[in-house]
N, C-alpha and C positions, 0 to 999 in steps of 0.2 A: 230451327234456321238460324245460323251464327249471327250475332248481335254482339255489340262492344260493353265491355264492364257494367254500365251504367244501365243497361236495356233500352237504349232509345233506339227506338223502331228506325229513326232514321240511318242508324248505325247497319240497319241490316242489307246482307246482298241482296243489289236489286235483283228483279224478276228477269229483266234483262241477260243479266249475268249467267242467272240458271238456263235460261233458257239458249245460250249461246253455249252453256256448258252440256246440256244432253244434245244438241247438233254437232259437237264436237264427240262427243262420247260415241253417237253411233257412226259418223263417217270414219273416225280410228278403228271403231270394231273392223268396219268394211277393208280400210287401207292395209291394218297390220295383220288380219286374215290372211291375205294375200302377200305381204311382206315379209310374213315368218315362213313361205313356201318360195316366194321367188328366187332368192338364191341358189337354194339347192335344186328348182326347178331348170336354171338357166345353166348353172354349171355341170350341173350332173348329167341332167336329161339333155340339154340343147348343146352342151358340150364346151359353152364358153369361159374363155381366160379367167381368172379372177382380176387379171389387169383389165381388162375389159369391163369385168362388173364393176370393178372402181370407177372406169369414167362413165357406166351409164348413171352409176347411183351419183355419182359426182355432179354431171351435166344435171340430172334431173332434180335435186335439189338444190342446185346453183339457180337452173330456172324457176322454181319456184319462188327463192328469198330475191332472185332481181327482177319480176314482174312483181314484185309488192312494190318497188319503188313506183311506179307508173299508177299501179291502184291507188295506192296512198295520197298522190297527189290529188286524182281523181275525185275521190270520196271528198277530202279537202275541200276542192271546188263546188262538189255537189252539196257539200252540207249533208249529206244524207250517205248511211254506209251499207242499206240493204239490200238496196240493187245488186251492188258491186257482191256483197255476200251471195246472192241467187246463181249468178252467172258464174263466180268462184266454184262453190258447191256444185252445181249444176254440170258444170264440165268434169268435175271431178266423179260424179254418178255416171254420165255418158258413158265415161272412159272402162268401166269395173268390169263389161263384157267383152271387152276387147281382150282381156287376159287368158280367161280359158279359151278361146277362139285362136288364138294365137297359133300360127305354126312356125315360125321364126323368129329369131331373138329381135329381127327388124321391127316386129308386129310389136313385142314385148316394149321397147325401145320407144316408140311410138306412143303408146299408151301409157307409160311410165312418166312420159314428156306432156301431155294432154290434162294427166293426172297433175302434176306439178304445178302447170300453168293456172288449172281450177285451184290450187293451193294459194298460189303465188296472188291471185286475185281476190281471194278472201281474206289473207291473214294480214295484211297492214289495216285494212276497213274495220275487220272484227276486234282487233285489238284496240284502235282508236275508238270504238264505238263502248268497249269496256272501259277506255279509260274516260270517256264521254259521261258516262252514265255513273261510274263508280265514285262515292264521297273518298275524298281526300284522305280520312285520318283511315279508312279501312281499304285505300287502293292496291294494299300487298295483298292481302286477304281477297279481295275479287281476283286479280290477277291469279293467284294459288287456286282458288276452287275452279276456275274455269282450266287450267290445265291439269288440275287434279280430274275432272271430270274426263279431261279427252284421253287421260292416262290409264281410267278406269275400261275406256273402250280399247283401249292399248293393249290391255291385258285380255279383255275379251274375246277379240279377235284370233288371236293365238291359240287360245284355250278350244275355239270353238275349229279350229285348223287343226289341233291335234284329234277330238273330237269325233270330225267329221273326216279325219285320214284315216281314223281306227274302224270307221262305219263303211268307207266307201273302199277299204282295203287298198289306203296308199294311193287311190286313185286322183293325183292333185289337178288333172281339168275339173274333173267333177266337182270337188271341193270349191277351187275357186269360183263357181256358179255363184255361191250360197252368198257371196261379198256383196251383191245386185242389191238385194232388197234393204240392207240398213243404211246403204248409201241413199237411197232415194228415200225413207223415212227423214235423214236428216236434211234433206231438202224442202219435205214438208214441214216441218217443225219451223224452218227459217220464214215460209211465208205465212205460215197462219199464227205461229209464237213470237216472233223477234218485231218486238216495235222501238221504232226509234225514240229519242229524249223529243220532250215537247220543245218546238221552236226551231228542231231541225232544217235545215232547207239552203238555200245558195247561198255561198260564204263570200262570195266575191270573186275576181277577176283568177282564171286558171295560173296557177303558180307552180312551176314545175319542180322538182326536187333538183335537177340536174343545172336548173340557171342560177347563175352568180348570184343575181338579186337574191334569191331563196335561199341558196348555202350561206350567205352572209348573213342572214336572220338566226342560224342557230349558234348558240354561246360554245364557248371553248368547254366546259363541260361537259356538254353533249357529244363533242364531237372524241371527247376522250372516251367517254362508256362509246361510242361505237368504234372507235378503234379498239379499244376494250375486248368488245363481243367479235372484232373479227380475229383477235387474236385467241380468242378461246374456242373459236370455229375451228381455227386451223389445227387445233390440238386434237378436234373429236371427230372422226371419221363417219361415213354411213354405218350403222345398225347392221347391216347384212352382213358384216365381217364377224360378228359377234355369232351369227347363225353359223358362218364358214367354222368359226374356231370352235362350236359346239358337237358339227356334224365330223369334226376331228376327233373327236374323243371315241367315236364309237357309238355314241347314241343312235339308237335305233330311229329311222327317219320320219316315224310319223309323231314322235315326241320332241324332234329337235323346236318344233315351236314352243315348246315350255320354258327355252331358255330367253325367249322374249315376253313371255307371260310373266316370268319372275322378275324380269328388270321393269315390266310396266306396272307391275303390283308394287312396287319399292318406292318406284316414280312418283304412283298416284297417292301412297300414304305417306310421301314425303312433302309434296307440293305445297298442299294447302296449308300445313302446320306451318313448313318455311317462309312461306309467304303472312302469314300473320304474325312470324316471330320479326320478320324482316320490317315491319309498321315498328316495332319498338325498341330494336336495337341498331347499330350500325349496320346497313346492308353489305358496306364491302366485307364484314368479318364474315357473313353467310359466304358470300361467294368464292373468299378465299377458302374458306373449309370445303367447299364444292369441289373447286380444283387439288386441292390435295387426296380427296376423295377418288377423283378421277386417275389421277399419279398413282393411287394404290390399286385401283381396278384394272390399268394398263399393266403394271409391274405384274399383278396377281394373273391376269389371262396372257401374260408373254410366258411365263412361268410354268404354267398349270397345263398339265396335258391330262388328268382324272376329270372324271364328268364332275365331281362336287368340284373341285377348285376353281375350273371354268365359269359354272354355275354361278358360286362365289365372287367372282370377279365381276360376273353379269348383275348381281346383285348391288353392287357398288358402283356399275355403273349407272342402272338406274338411279339410287339415293344423290350420285353426283347430279342427275340432271333433275331431280326434285328439288334441290339446295339453288339451283344457277336459274333456271329458263323462269321463272315467275319474276325473279329478282331481276333478272335484266333486262325483260319486259316494262316493270315498273321504274326502274330508271332510266329509260328512254320517257318516259312518260314525263316525268317529274323535270327531267332536264330539259324539255323542248318545249317551246312555247304552246300554249294549248291550241291555236289558231293553224298551226300547221303540224298537228300530230300523225296523223295519215302519211304525211310527208316525212316526218321522223321515223316512223316506224320502218318508211320504206327504204330510206337510206340506210337504217341500220342492217336491215334483209338485204341491202346492196352489199355492202362489204362482206358481212357473213356468209351469203352465198359464193363470194370469191372466195374465202376461206377454205368454205366446203368444197368446194369442186376441187381445190389444191389440194385440201386432205385426202379426200377418197382417193384420186389418181395416185398421190405419192403412195397411200396404203397399199393399193394394188398392185403396184410397183415393186415396194418393198416384198409384199405377201410372194408373188413370184419368183421374184430372184434371189429373197433372203431367208425367206419362209415366214411363218405366221408368229413368232415370237418378236422379230424386227421390227413388225409394222405396230405392235403393242408398245416396244420399248422406246420407239422412235418417239410415238405420241405422249409416253410421261416424258419424254426430255423436253419436246415442243411447249407442255404445262407449266411449266417454268417460269415462260416469259407472262403470258397472263397473270400467273400465281404475284410475280413482283410487282406486278403492273397495279394491284389492287391496293397496294399501300398509298400510292395516289392518286388513286380514282377520287371524285368529287366526295366530299361528305355532304348527306344531302340532311335536310333538317327534320327530326322526326314529329310526326304530326301529333295534336294535342286529342286526347280521348277523354 
């Protein structure tokens, strides 16, 4: 178990963080098994346009992020996070059977929204719970570990999709049924494995993150992180476009989920080391490096037409995710008042959700109107904005080790 250099037991990753990591692992295994096949299922089998897919993905991801603002406020008011985690993961689990049963894109759309509402309910309370139990000296490592375990599941999902597609002769509907079991396993882990910190309970009157009084309690440096996160998300559209780009190379349909597996394994391998490193160096540097890698990924994906080139671009995309996602979460935790952490993550995700919606809608329109390269080149151009903002982001004090 990771510990600090002095071997102090107090600096070990808390058990709750590990359990939340396993919860994320199983749910992402389920979700990514579906998502690795869903773009092909919708565009190729159901005849949906890429523009419509962009709207679907943008709306789904934006819904998840926007719902987080209300769940974050509620979790701060309750002082307890577990009930909201059960509700959020429960909704996601119940949505899984709808995908193989769907006969029209409308049913898929409904299933995606239910799944993402569940993600929205659980997201802010989960991040706030990690912040609650994580020692400040290793907060970046705690967020990085949970994110890394999340992406282990995101890697296992596409690998399972490949094996099942080969076993079931590319019968996508049959394969989608296998996403149901791991979703319910994650629900059981929350019920019996996740414990809240001692003293958790009602924290006072309900304070909505959208009320002017609450908004004024957040310092200026927190708001800069929120705007930076929104600008970052505007450059990073849905990974569904990576799947479609891989399909354009002529890759066999059963092997296309391998693109998502490559992205996820790079993401997984880099997230925890990036979190540990961010506890020791200026986080702005790592965030800027992640954005430079995102620009490189977009340029490679825009220019590449071969399988090897596209897979290199996908790997770079995974590396940028590993370098940035846990760091952004740690920056939110450190710039927000402790009593408003749920609200803080909710507000952060509200702005990021709006960015994701616009990013995916624009990406789909560019793809249909001007081709796949234009989509990725536009993403590279937009990434220059948050890259420049990193220079002015709040410099957070390093923790003592």
